[in-house]
N, C-alpha and C positions, 0 to 999 in steps of 0.2 A: 504494500500500500504506500502511496506517496507520503512523504514526511510532512506534517503540518508546518506551515511557514507563515510569517507575518509579511504582508505586502503593504508597503507604506507609500502614500502619495501626498499631494498637497492638500486636497480637500477631504480625503478619506483615508483611513487605515483599516486594512482587513486583518483582523486578529482571529486565530483559531477559536471557534465557538466553544465556550465553556460555561459551566453553571454560574460563574460569577457575572455573566452577562444577562442573567434572567431578569433582574429588576429593570435594567435598561431596555431590554426587549419589550417588556410589558408596557413601559412608558411610551416607547416608540409606536407600538402596535395600537395604543389607545387613541392615537390621532387619526382622524379621517377614516373611520372604519368602512364607510361606504366605498372607498377606493379599492378595497381588497376583495371584490366580488369573485375574482378568478384565481387568487393566490392565497394559500394557507398562511395566515398571520396570527400569532398567539394573541388571545384576548384575556388579559389578566395574568397575574404572577404564576398561578398554578399551571395555566396553559403554557406559559413560557418555559417552566421547568420540564413539562412533558415534551414540548417542541425540541428543546435542547437534548433531552434524553434520547429521543428517537434519532436525532441527527448524529449523536455520538455513537449510538448502536450501529448505524450505517457506516460510520467512520471505522469503527473497530473491525467490521466485516469487510472493509476494503471497498465499499460501494460508494462512498462519498467523502468529500473533504469540505466541511462547512466552515463558514466565517461569520463573524459579527462585523458589521460596518460601524466604524467608530470615527468621530471627528477628532483630528489630531489636536486641535486647540484646547478642547476641554474634556476629551475622553467620553463624550456623550454617545451612547449607542443609537444609531439612526436606522438600523435595518439588518438584513441578513442576506447571504447568498451562499452558493456552494458549487463545487465541482461534483458532478455525478456521472453515472453511466460510463465509468472508466473502463477502457478496453485495451487489451494488450495483443499485439500482433507479432511479437518476437518469438524465437524458438521454432521447433519443427512444426510443419503444417499438419494439423489433425482434422479429421472430419467425423462427425459434425464439429464445428469450432466451439471451443469452450470460452464463451465470452466472459469478460471480467476476471479471468484467471491469469495471473502473470506467470511467465516462464522463469524458473530460477528462484532466487531468494525473494519472497514477497516484501520483505522489509526494505529492500533496496530497489525494488521495481519502480519504473516510471511508465505511465500509460502512453499509448500511441494514438489514442483518440479519447476525447472527453466531451462532456456537456456542461454548460454553465446554466444553472437554473435555480428554482426556488428563491428567486430574487424579489425582495420587497424593500421599500425605503419609506420612511415616515414623511408625512406631508411637508413639514417645515424644512426638510433637506432637499426637496425637489427643486430643480432649477438652479442648484448650486454647483452642478458639475460632478457631484459625488457619484452618481450612478454611472455616468460615462467613464469617470476615472477608475471606478471599481472594475468595470469591464476591461479597460486598458491594462490594468495591473494583472488581472487574471489571464487575459489573452497573451500578454507578454510572458507571463510565467509558463503558460502552457506551451507556447511555440518556442520560446528562447531558452527556457530552463529544461523542460521535459523533452522538447523536440517533437511534439505531437504532429500528426499529419492532418488532423481536422478537429475543429471545435464545433459542436452543435448547440443551437439555441432554439427554443420552441415556445409557443404561446397558444393559449386558447384562441381559436380563430375569431371569437367575438371581442377579444381584448385589444381593441384598436390602439390604445395608448401604448401598450407593451410592444405591439408589432411595429408601431412607428418608431419607437425607441431603438429596437433592434435594427430596423432598416437604416436609421440614421448612422449606425455604426459602420455601415458598408457591408453587412452580411448579405449573402445571397439567399433569396427565398427558393426553397426546393419544391414548394407546393404545399397543398393542404391535404392532410390525410383525413378522409371523411369518417365520421362515427368512430373516432380513434379510441376514446376512453370516456369515462364518466367524469364530468366536471365537478368543481367544488360545490356547485349548487344542485348536484344530483342529475343534471341534464346530460345526456350523451352528447359529447362535444366533438367538433372538428378541431384538429390541431394543425397550426401553421409551423412548418419546419424551416429553419435557416441554418446556414453553415458558413464557416470561414476555413479555407484550406491553407496549408503551409505556404504555398506559393503566392497566395493572396494576402498574407499577413502584412508585408511591408506597406502595401497600399492602404489596407484597413487601418494600420497603426497611424499612418499619416493623416487619415480622415479624422480619427478620434483626437489626435494631438492638436490638429487645427481647431476643432471644436472647443477643446479645453483651453487653448490659448485665447480664443474669443471670449470664453466665460471669465477667464482671469483678468482680461483687459479692463481697466477702469472705464466707466461710462464716459462718452464724449461730452465735452462742455458746449452747451448751446447758449447763445445770448439770451439774456432775460428781457422779456418785453416790457416796455414802459410807454406811457403817454407823454407826448411833447406838449409843453405848456402852450405853444403857439398854435396848436392844431384845433381849430374851432369845432371841427366835427368829432373831435375826440378819437381819431383813428389810432389803432394800435400799431406802433412802429417798432422795428427791431434795430438795435444798434450793435 
């Protein structure tokens, strides 16, 4: 299983998810509950403990690598994300393939493909660049540290906000799998699949970095309107 790691950026830090994040997750999940119609987000402290417990069980089994999203300035938890669907393609070819099983020592294994998912961010952190930077940090770790061949992202086809965010990263839409699974609301959902390949990563990295530089840039200064004393009509002029 991949070794847990801290991924640090300007707007967000990804820390290995742990029980110490439970109170912060509960506070973050309490904001804007209506925005979480398609994504499981813990509601309350007990639910946060259960959420973390399940994530850590998947981590121990080698199925996921979960993170807490934390603001570097004040250590506030603002959401969560994870690597999942880790797959390994090294070693002898066997049929049928044993997905998710590394060849050799599992404690030193790195995946050849992975998915980024189970991502949510609290309302007050949206628009800060934290979500895009989290994706940049994870994609960079996957492609430049692990050396994966592909990263998958997916979303409930009804989740237009999530799909737009994935598309802004530069990921390629592979299509929509109809009646793919049951959604969080119990409805059988269609799922939109996206991917970034190893050879596409440099271009995608440039797209995300450009977006983040625009987010970090201070707002432009515009002249303040005022009325001239000699304007009888009281027209609004700019200086």
